[in-house]
N, C-alpha and C positions, 0 to 999 in steps of 0.2 A: 502494500499499499504506499503511495506517496502522498502527501499535500505539500502547496506553494506558503505555508508559513514556517518557521520555525517552532520546534516543539519547546527548545530550551531557552532559558533565557541566558544571553551571549555573555552579561556582565558576570551571573554568578558561576560560569566557567571560566572565564578569562583569572576571578579570584582563583578558583582551584588550581588552574595553572601554574599561578606564582606561586601558591602555599604549596603545592606537591613536589614541585620541581620535578626531577627527571620522573617520578612515579606518575607522574600525571599523563604522560605517552604510554601507550603499548611497547612491547618490543618492537612490534614489527614497524611503529610508525617512528620511534627512535632510529632505526635503524635506515630508515628510508632517508628522515632528517641528515643524518651522518653522510650518507650516502650522495647526497647532493653538497655536500660542502659545509652543514650549517652542522653549529655547536648549540647546546641546551638553552644557551639566552638568545641566539638567535630563535630558535624554534619558539619559545616562549615570547620573543617579539612578534613573530608572525601572528600569534593567538592572539595578543592582546591589540593588534593592528585590527582585527577581524570587526565589522561594523555590519548592518543590516543591507546594506545597499549590496553586500558580497555572498549575500546567501543565494543558494541555488536551488536546492528541496531539501526536504525533508522524508525520511522514508522508514519502513520498519526495516527491523535486523530480518534477513535471511531465515535465523533459527526460531524467532519468535516475533508474532503481530504484534506484541505488546511492547517492544524493546523500540523507540525511536532513536533514528541518527540524522543530525543535522550535516549538511553538506553546504562548504564553502568552499569558494574560488577568490582566490587571491594573489596580487601581483607583487613578489616581495624578492629584493637581491635578483632581480635579473632571470626570476624563474616565476612560473605560472603552477601555482600552488593549488592543489584537491584536499582539502583537509574534511574529515569528518568526527565528528563529536557526539559524543552521548553523557548524560550526567547521572552517573548513580549515588544519592546520598548515601548510599549503605555501602560505598567503596566503589572500586574500580577508578581504572585510567579514563579520564573523559576524552581524551585526544587517541579516537581510536585508527585514525589514517592519517597520515603526513606524506604526500607523495608530490612529485609532477603530476602536472595535468594534462590526461592527452589530450594533445592537439589537432 
């Protein structure tokens, strides 16, 4: 399922990314960021630079129709990024995908 409005409050996600540091990113998100030459600080800056205009879509997770994922596209450091976020108040990294957007 998809919708055209964000499911999560972006300000809350940004606060969590700063608070959690590297734990805010899944292993694959961290690996993808590093593969593009970005360090943790750069990745946090990219997340904190997101705004509503960069929102692309919100979709449910493949494994559960109850878990939503918000997708953002952002230009950052000469890269076009595809960032997928979720928010679980009970824990878990909010940034589940951080990769170069397929052009």
